[in-house]
Each structure stands twice: as C-alpha cells, then as structure tokens.
C-alpha positions, 0 to 999 in steps of 0.5 A: 474388265467390263461388266459383261466380261465378268458376268460371262467368265467361268468361275474356274478355268480348268487344266484337266478333265474332272476326276471323280473324288477330287478337287478340279485342277485349275489352269492357274494351279497347273501352270504354277505347278509346272513352273515349280517342277521346272525350278526344282528339277533343274535347279542350278545348284543340283546334280540334274540341273548341272548335268542338263546344262552339261548335256546341252553344252550350256557352259557359263553360269550366266547362260545357265541362269538364262536357261532356267529363267527361259524354262520357267517363263515357258512353263507359265505360258505353255497352257495359256491357250486353254483359257478358252470356251472350247477347252473348258467344254471338252474337259467338262464334258462326258463325251468327246468334244471337238475343239476348234484350235489346239491349246498350245497353237493358241498359246503361241498366237497369244505370245505373238500378239503385239501387247505381249511382244512389247511387254516381254520384249522390254527385257532384252535378256529374253528370247521370245522365240525360244519361249514361243517355240517351247510352248508351241511344240510341248505336245510334239504336234506343231509342223510348219508345212501343211499336215494334221498339226500345221500351226493354226490348222482348225481341228473341226468344221463350222464357225471358225470363232473361239471365244477366249477367257484372257481377262479371267483372273487366273490368266491375270495372276499368271501374267503377274507371276511372269512379270515378277520372275522376268522383271517386267512392268505391270502386265497388259490386259489381254482383252481380245474376246475371241479368236477367229480367222479374221484379219487381226489373227491372220496377221499375227499368224503370218508374223509368227510364221516369218519369225519362226523362219528367221529364227531357224536361220539364226539357229544355224549360225548361233550354237549358243542360241540353239542349246538354249532352245533345245534345253527349254523345249525338252525341259518344258516337256519334262516339267509338264509331265512331272506337274501333270503325272505327280498330281494325277497319280497322287504320290505326294507333292511335286517338291517332295517327289522331285527331292525324293527321285531327282535329288537322290545321291550320286552313284558312287563307284563302289556301288557299281562294284557291289551291285553289278561287278562283284555278283557277276564275277562271282557267278563266272567264278562259279562256272569257270573256277576263277574270275579275274579281269583282264588287262584290257578290261581294266585298261579300257576304263582309263581311256576317257569319257568318250570311247569306242571300244572295238574287240573281238566276239566273246573277249569280254567287252561288257565287263570292260564296259561295266568297269569303265562305268565304275571310272565314270562314276569316279570322274563325274557326278552321275546318277545312273548307267544306261546300257543301250542295245539294238534289239529287245533280244539283246537288251533282255540278254544284257538284263539277265547277265548284268543288270539283273544282279542290281537290287530290284528297286534300282535295276530295270529292262526298258524295251517295247515289251519289257513288262512282258519279258520281266513277267516271264522271268518270274517264272524262269528266273536267271541266276541274276534275277532269282527272287526278285520282282522287277515289274513296275508297281502301280504308281510307276505304271501310271507315271509312265516314262517318269516312273523310270526316273528313280532307276539306277541301272538300265538294259534298254533298246536304243530307241527308248532313250535316243528316240528323243532325237526324233521327238518320241514323247517318252524318249524326251521324258526320259532325257533328264535321266539320260543327261544324268548318266553314263551311257553304253551303246552296244553293237553300233555296227548293226545300226541301219543308216537312220539309226546311225544318222541319229547316233551321229547327231547325239554324239555331235550335239550333246555331252555325256559320258559315252561308250560305243562298242562292237566287235567289228566296224567299217572304216567309214563308220570308225572314222566318223565316230573317231571325228566326233571325239570318241578315242578308238580302243585299243589302238596300236600302242595299247595292243603292245601291253595287251597280250591276253587280248591279242592272243584271243583275237589272233587265235586261229579259230576258223577255216573258211570253205566256199561251196557251190550251193545249198545242196552240198551245204545240206550234205555237210550239215547232216554229216557234221551233225551226225558226227556229234557237232553243233551246227549252226546255219544262218540264211537271209530270209525267213522263207529259206530259214523255214524251208531248210529247217523242214528239210533237215527235220525230215532228213534227220528225223529230229525237230530241228531248231528254227529261229527268226523274226516271224514268231509270236513274242511268247514263241520267240522267247522259247526258240531263243532259249532253246537255241542259246541253250543248245549252243552253250553246252558241248556235251550234245550235238545240236543243229539250228537254222536261223536268220540274222537275228543270231548276229548280235550279242547271243552267246552262241558257240557252233563247231560248224557255221554254214552261212549264205553270202551276206555283207562283210560286217554281217558275215564277220558277226556270224563267224563270231558265233563259231568256236567262240569260247575255244571250248573244243581246245586251242587246236580246234578249228571251226569250219565256216562254209559260205555259199551263194543264195538263190537271190541277193535280197534283202542285200544288194548285188554290190554288198555280195560282190564285196564279200566275194572279194573279202573272201578271195583274200581270206583264202582257205587257211586258218583264220583269226578274228583279227584277220577278219577284222582287218579285211573288213577295214579293207573291203568293208562298205563306204558310207556317206557321212551323216550330217549330224541332223535330226528332228529334235536338233533341226525343227526350231519352232516346230516338232512332230515325231519321226522314225528312229529307225529306217522305216519297215513298210513291209510288215505289220503287227498281227495276232493269229486268227486262231488266238482271237478267242484267248481272253489274254488278247484283251489285256494290252500287257498280255497281248504283246506275247501274241503279237508277231510281224507278218508281210502286209499281204498276209495281214487283214486290217479290214473285215470283222474283228473284235472291238477290243483289238486296236485298229493298227493291229492286223489279223493273220491266218492262224493255219499258216503258223506253228510254234516250231516254225513260226509264220509261213508264207511260202507253202513249200516250208509246210 
C-alpha cells in the first residue's frame, strides 16, 4: 500500500450509523458477525440447519456442506461495498447524505473484478454466481431492467466518481478470513482507488450482466444449483438481520441469542396436546356437555405430511388439522405450528379459538394489524386469551420479524409467511421459522389467482409438512394440488369408514329457492325476521349492502346489522363481533346484511340465507353459513333464496351463467353440503394451470419485491377528516384502528394534511361515514 493511500485511509470503516453511548460498529466486525450468525443458525448438526436444507431440497451431506460454505462467504462479502467515501459520510452525518451507488451493487462490482474472479475461481467447488447473486440482492433492491434499483444505477447527480477504501486493513483481514475458510491462496490487493463510470468499470458491469444472463439459463436446467442459490440468498438475509438486530437491540451475544432462540428443543406431540388440544377440548365440553374427536379427525392425522383436507363447513376441520400437527411432531423434528389464513379476520378468529390457549410466550397472532388486535383482546378477552398478554415486549418489537422466531404457535395471514415468494423482506426473515414448522393453509378456495399461483410455487419448490384445507374446491384446483403431491382426504376408500362425516355432509340442510329480484327478497327477509328467525343477507357490493341495510332498518324499525370491508378497523371489529354474536345464539331473532366478507371461517348459523347470484364456490361458502350446526334439529331446513343482482360486477357474466346452470341442476328439493360440493366439481370454473413461478424462485441474480395478491388499484388506505384531531392518530400502532380502505376517487392525497400523516395514507370525508354503516359512496344509502 502506498504512503498516500495509508494517509488517506479512515481510521475505521463503519457498518452502521453511529449511536450515542455505544461503540461504533465497524465494517469488519459486522461482516464477521454475519458470518458467525450464518454458521450458528444453519449449523448442519442443528435442527434449523437440517430443516433448512430439507426445505430447499438440498439432499446429501456434500451439498449441504457446500451450501454452508457459500453462505459464509456471501456473509463476508455482502457489505464489502460499504468501504467507500460516500457510505462513511452517510453514516457519520447528522443529516441525509445521498450516495452515488448502493453499497451492495458496489459489492457485486468488486466480486466481478478480474483479480477476485481469478482468486476465488481457483476453488472449483465455489460457484461465484451464487455468492454474487446473494450479495447483490440481499436488500431486495437489485433489478435487471431499467428501474429504481437497476444494478449499477447512479443514485445521485453530479460527478460519477466514488473513492474506495479497498486497501484498508479491515478489508484485507476480511479477505484473509475468506481465504481461510475457502482454502484459497493469499488474497489479492484490491488497489482501485475509485469507482467511476469509466471504461474499466463499464467493462466489469457488462461482464457481470452477461454472467447473470447465463446463470439464469443454467438455473432453468439445474435444480440442484437453483436450490443452492435460493438457500444462500435467503440465508444471507436472515443472517444479516440477526447480526444487525441482536447488536442493535443489545440482547446479549449473537451466539447466546441464537442458541436460546434457534436451538430450543423440538416441539413434542404432547406439547400440542397440552397447549392446544386439551384446553380447546375442555372448552367444547363445557359448552356442549362432552367432547370427543371424531373418527375423520383422527384419521386425517394419519394420511401423511402433504395433505389436502376437503370437508364440509362446520364439521371440525380445524381440530383435524391440529390433530395432524400432533402427528407431524411425531414424524418430524419441528419447532412450531403455523396456521395461515386468507384474511386478518379469519386469522384473528383462529387465534381466539385455538392458538390463544397456548402459553403467552409461545403463541402469537401475526397479521398486518396484529398488535392492535392483541391490544383490543386485553379489554375483551376470549376464554383462550383470558389473563394473558400476547403483545410483544420492547425487545421483540425492535427485532421486528426476528422477534417472532421464539414463538411456537402462529395464527397468521398467509401473506406474512408466504410473501417471501414475492421478496417481502419480513417474509424472508421469517423463512427459517417456516422451514422449521408444520404448516396449515386454510380456505385455499378463496385465494385469488396470484395467491394461488404463489401457493403452487411454494408447494412445487419447497419441502415442509403442509396441510391445505377448505370446504369446497374447484376440480381444476383440487387436481393441481393433487399433482403437487398432496393426498386428498377423505377419498372414496376413507369415506367407507367415516360414517360420522358422511352423515354430516349428506344431511339435508337447505332448500334452494330462486326469486326474480330484490323486492321479493325484501319481503321474505322481513317476514322471516318477524317470525323470529335469524336472517343473513349477502350481496356482492358495499353500496348495495348499505342501501339494503338502511331500507330494512327503516321498514323494521331496528338497527339492522351491517358488515363489509369499508369500516375503520376499530368499527369493523365491533361489527364483526356483533354479527358473530347474533348468529351464534338461537333464542333471539337476528338480521344482518353483509358482503363477501362473511364467506370465510366465520361461525355464522342462519335460519334463512338470502344471496345475490355469485360464483359457485362463493355461493357454496355462503350456504355454509346457514343451518351450520343443525341447532334447530335434524329435520329443520334452512331456506336459501337466490336472486340476480342489478349488475354482474365484481364478477363476470360467465361466473354468473355457470351458477345458473349449477342452480338448475340443484333443483328445489332439499339439498346437502355433499350434493353442492359434487355439483361444484361439475360446474365450477376451470382455471389455467399455474406454472410454479414466483419472483423468489425465478429472479436469479436479482431481487425486487412484488405483490403476493392480485393488486387492488381501486382503493386506498385513508383516515377520516373528522378523526384528524385524534391524538391517537399520531401513534402508528393506534392509527391502524382508524384506517379504512375507500375508493380512490373519494381519497385525497394532495392538499393540506398533518405532517405526521404518512404520504401513502389519504384523507376521506368523515361526513360520509357512520360507525353503523361504514363509508358511503352512494348517497341513496344515507
């Protein structure tokens, strides 16, 4: 190193911004911390390391050793690009300092320099593209095409020259560590004094882009290489998060934290019985006089580690799933059970009914609004959550997704875990916990096309005990899941031994009636309510829901229950509880008008169901909210009235035409859940088969986040103008209770607004809102 270079080197290279009262974290220490975290989390003699390799289908010991080597090397390389003048200024400055180039993009440039390629390429066991890809994409901000995160795109205007500190002793010691663990010769001197848009770095960039393109071709043909890449990319993000988080929070050494959290004992079958099945069974016995698992619930547990459970509404699928997890804990070394639901509401119900029985240190609700939901449960606890505080402590909060690693029982929205497939950072950070789990995915019939495509990608490319379940499923989706190795239960042979299930599904529960339109339905609803029945009316749009609820309220002289998606969260919780409560009892009459939100996992039990024409799977699910528990006796038939709405939206003409054919075949005789399921298979929609692709699987060198669900371009999250003076809105945790989604044309993003309100949250006219009816866009419903 020249005398000038030594004089111009900073005393330390920093990895993070300086924090008052703490020693600065040097770049060298952070890279060593990340390697240590990778080694300790994914050690191959530990359960997490073994389950990680199983998850990514890395089978033999040699390939597993190769994975761990690549991960450790990626950990040591990932932030090398921080050894530059801009980054040092940015983390030392009290104000924002714009950097010329993202540090991980620069790390990938360094990995493509000829001297590094020659040096590391001397070990033929190393795949430099795997290491480079993991390094380039570890912040999920690296894309191939022109965009905000295009590799090598300059992040500020001005002189495109960036002074490097590659000759710094910290960098040299890291290179020596790389040489040690990869069995390489002495490291080269990285003597380039600066990065610039000159011919040298442009040549390296073009070589890197060409390598990325060729690498992507190789991945399509080599599943073993793809497994190595994906395990390394995700493993680096997790190890980096641990190295950064544990140091930031100050919760002991990395090794101690990993040993305590990651290498806790495996979940035992008796743990699941003690924590969940036994207390839940006792609760059922208290309310019904006795509790005994049904044969189908016991048999489901014995049908393997990849299962599709198809059984009618209200027959006890969730208990069957928990019994299945008990068996999985016997068959596999796992550390947790994860229940995944399509909506926040269904996840919350799953938590209240099951996960909430677990000790508060072991169970958790994980949704986009779970902290708010858990806080509300403290004031109105269920039997399962009484006397418990499931809210995360300060350390857990500051660890973000890592704070959930110690939990053993999850009730979560499917996005929280499977969004790793679309490069959600928190989803990737939760991936080690997912790989160490038995996974139950509920209501798979309700997944939109993008969600189902991601589910197929998950099942196709990753190995974990998984049970998918629902009451009804189209033939195309059922066959697609079967082709991915899920055994369908119960099948024809199983049913011969399942008299209890057959009896429930074949029981005649409904009589379907078709009517000409809404006016007749209004008369029937009012007559049934006046006769003392529980009447549930389901429509396809919020506007009609509000208008009908107002008309019924005026005609009946009561406040008709209204439930849809356009309430603030705090009011939606109250509406949800009121509707569930009204239909759980049979002593009092009740009436509610709802939208599709009632279709999934809500324990509603109506005597009369009125529904607008809807797609067959939706209509069958709606029927499952009528005569659900046979509470009126074995001979009672719920009336299901179906009529055509004033327009087909949000569905298609074909959806509704298929339903008309389905109803014609059903006829007017009493009908069972099984008959409806059989005709769903006959008339249900045929979907194109998913190809198993997802961003995580397909991205190769690159990684940018996408959408786990079909994108909603119609609505925006808003607060009401009448709530802007509420002090609670200034707290992000409390603010969520005031948020609601409204159509974009009713949301104001520009104009005067409090400076504490995030820019992505609009302001909606509070004059259009009521706690009973929600946000109104149609003046006829006022």
